[in-house]
N, C-alpha and C positions, 0 to 999 in steps of 0.2 A: 333365685328368690321363690319362684313358683314350687321348685322342688322341696325347698325348706318348708314352705307353709303346707304342702301335701304331706310331708313327713310328719310335721307337728299335728296335723289333723289326724292322722292315722295314730299316731301315738295317744292322742286324747281319746280316739274313740275305743282303742284297745284297753286303755285305763278304765273307760267307762263301762266298757263290756266286762272286765275283770272284776270290778267293784260290784257290778250286778250280780256277777256269778257268785262272788265272795258272800255277798249279803243275801244271796239266794233268790231274793224275790219271792220267794215260796217258804212254807214251813219245812222244818228239818225232818219232821215226823208226822205222821197221820194218826199215830197210837193216841188212845185217850190220855188225858192228863194224870188219871189214876195210875198209869204205868211209867210216869216219868220219875226221874231220880230227883232227888232234892238239890237245891242249887249247891249246898255244901258238899254233896257227894260228887257233883259234876266238876266243881271247882278242884276237889281233892284228885280226881282222876287226870284232870289237865295238868295240875301241878307235878304229878308223878311222871308225866312226860317230859318234865324239865322247864315248864313255862311257870313265870311268877306272875300270879293272877293280882292285877290291881283293882278291877271292878267286874262284877258279874251280874247278868240279868236274864231273865227268860222273857222273850218277846216273839210273838207270832209263831208259837210251837217250836222255838229254836232258842238254844242258849247262846248268849253272845257274852264274851269273856274278853276283857281288854288286858293284854298280858305283856309281859317282857319275855322274849325268848332267851336261849342260852348265850346267844352273842350280844345281848343287851338292847336289841331292836324291839321296837313296839310292835305288836302284832294283834289284830283283832281276830279273834276265833269264832266260828259258829259251829255249834256241836249239836248232835242229835240229844236231845233230853231223855231219851229211853236209855241210851248207852253211853253217852259221853264222847263217842267217836266224833272226831273233827271232820266236818262235811265241807267246810270252806274257810277262807282266811283273807284278810286284807293286810 
């Protein structure tokens, strides 16, 4: 019973850490907004990688895209708004 509780706690902590890493907890870029791509351009670049974008927004100097991947799974992507490079995901 104790081992199960410890294992569950470890999984929850790992998941929380991954979520924090994925959502970055920090900006994706320090470049000025004048150097950012448009939201449409970011979306197009992500779609060219095989994702189907359902919703996209810019938040805290990071593009947040809610997508469906090639396998049909939902994936939240965090992208650098200057390059549309994926820098994290959930």
